[in-house]
C-alpha positions in Angstrom: 0.0 0.0 0.0 2.8 2.4 0.8 4.2 1.8 -2.7 1.1 3.6 -4.1 1.8 6.6 -1.8 5.4 6.7 -2.9 4.5 6.9 -6.6 1.9 9.5 -5.8 4.6 11.6 -4.2 3.1 11.2 -0.8 6.2 9.9 0.9 5.2 11.7 4.2 2.2 9.4 4.5 4.2 6.4 3.4 6.8 7.2 6.0 4.3 7.3 8.8 2.7 4.0 7.8 6.1 2.3 7.4 7.3 3.5 10.8 4.2 2.0 12.3 4.7 -1.2 10.4 8.3 -1.4 11.8 6.8 -1.3 15.3 4.2 -4.0 14.5 6.9 -6.3 12.9 9.1 -5.8 16.0 6.1 -6.7 18.2 5.4 -9.8 16.1 9.1 -10.9 16.1 9.0 -11.4 12.4 12.5 -10.7 11.1 11.7 -11.1 7.4 8.8 -8.7 7.6 10.8 -6.3 9.8 13.6 -6.2 7.1 11.0 -5.3 4.5 9.4 -2.6 6.7 12.8 -1.1 7.5 13.7 -1.0 3.9 10.4 0.7 3.1 11.2 3.4 5.7 14.5 4.0 4.0 12.8 4.3 0.6 10.3 6.9 2.1 13.1 8.9 3.7 15.1 8.9 0.5 12.1 10.1 -1.4 11.7 13.0 1.1 15.3 14.0 0.5 16.4 12.7 3.9 19.0 10.2 2.6 21.2 10.5 5.7 18.3 9.3 7.9 17.7 6.4 5.6 21.1 4.8 6.2 20.4 3.2 9.6 17.2 1.7 8.4 18.9 0.2 5.4 21.7 -1.1 7.5 19.4 -2.7 10.0 17.4 -4.3 7.2 20.7 -5.7 5.8 21.4 -7.5 9.1 18.2 -9.4 8.8 18.5 -10.1 5.1 22.0 -11.4 5.4 20.7 -14.1 7.7 18.1 -15.2 5.1 20.5 -15.7 2.2 18.0 -14.2 -0.2 20.5 -13.0 -2.8 18.0 -11.0 -4.8 16.7 -9.0 -1.9 20.2 -8.5 -0.6 21.4 -7.1 -4.0 18.4 -4.8 -4.0 19.2 -3.5 -0.5 22.9 -3.0 -1.3 21.7 -1.1 -4.4 19.5 1.1 -2.3 22.2 1.7 0.2 24.7 2.5 -2.6 22.4 5.2 -3.9 21.9 6.8 -0.5 25.7 6.9 0.1 26.1 8.5 -3.3 23.4 11.1 -2.4 25.2 12.0 0.8 28.6 12.0 -1.0 30.1 9.1 1.0 31.7 7.7 -2.0 34.0 5.2 -0.3 31.0 3.6 1.4 29.1 3.7 -1.8 31.8 1.7 -3.6 32.0 -0.7 -0.6 28.3 -1.6 -0.6 28.2 -1.5 -4.4 30.8 -4.2 -4.4 29.0 -6.2 -1.8 25.9 -6.0 -3.9 27.8 -7.4 -6.9 28.8 -10.5 -4.9 
């Protein structure tokens, strides 16, 4: 549902809903869903021009995704993190996560 808000340019609404979904996923103890919700918060923050704030959400999502071994989702998350690091001009980190994503 928040995807629709994102494409409508309503990242503020998307962010609020995704932050709530993070809380719910934490309460449920569902690490796979939590990773998705954390990533969605990162997407919303990036869309709002708050890339620096997106970094910890993407990094936390990565910790859960690395345990799943889901290579496709991991590559996507590394790509998202790469873009955020480029946006905030942390080029060394962008290269580092970009290389991880290629693995």
